[in-house]
C-alpha positions, 0 to 999 in steps of 0.5 A: 955424876962422874963421866965414868957413870955415864953408860954409853949404849952400843951403836947399831944399824937396823936393816929390815927386809920388809917383804920377808918379815911380812910373809914369814910372820903371816905364814908362821903366826897369822899376825903382823910384825910390831915395828913399834915394839921392836923399835922400843926394844932396840932403842932401850938397849942401843943407840940407833945410828941408822935404820932402813926398811926395804919395801916394794912400791905397788902404788897401793894406798894401804901400803903407803900408809904403812910406809909412812908409819915406818917413817914416823917410827924412825925408819928410812924407807927405801922403795923399789918398784914391783916388777911383773914379768911377762911370764907372770912371775914377779921380781922385787927383792932388795938383797943387793941393796941391803948388802950395799947399805950394810957394807957402807955402814959397817964402820959406823956401828958396833953391831948390826941387826937384820930382820930377814929369814933369807939365807942369802944374807949368811955370806954377808954376815960372815964378811961383816964379822971377818972384815969389819969385826961387826957382829950381826944379830938376826930376827926371823920366824923360827921355821922360815929362817934359813939354818945357815943364816941362824948359824952365821948370826951373832945371835938369832932371835925368834920373833915371838908374841912380844914382837907381833901385833 
């Protein structure tokens, strides 16, 4: 086999807003996202350089089992504590952490893949494209993904039956 016949897969970084994907899939499809199917799809097309799953830690056994499944698939799971405010509201989003990680990995990949419907990431995707020339695909629930995020994505993929349990 000559060296010209070896196909080099594009390198990608995967960044999953676990809470966003969980709630939007439950709301839109009454099902859970299939991380194994997603990983298989990505690894078929790309060389996965890094893959992060950002989640909230509540000390819940079922959640810990799920996080271990993500690790077994190949994700690095990043946890932050669930914070219940005195007024009853809760805090637990990873927007800043995801942003920092995507910026830090921008020079190591050919493309990024974000799983989230959060429109706050549109500014980041625009920055990755203009400053680093790194396109970012987005996977999200069709009706619960911000239009501005869909428009900023290199390609927006609707989570469909193939990616649901």
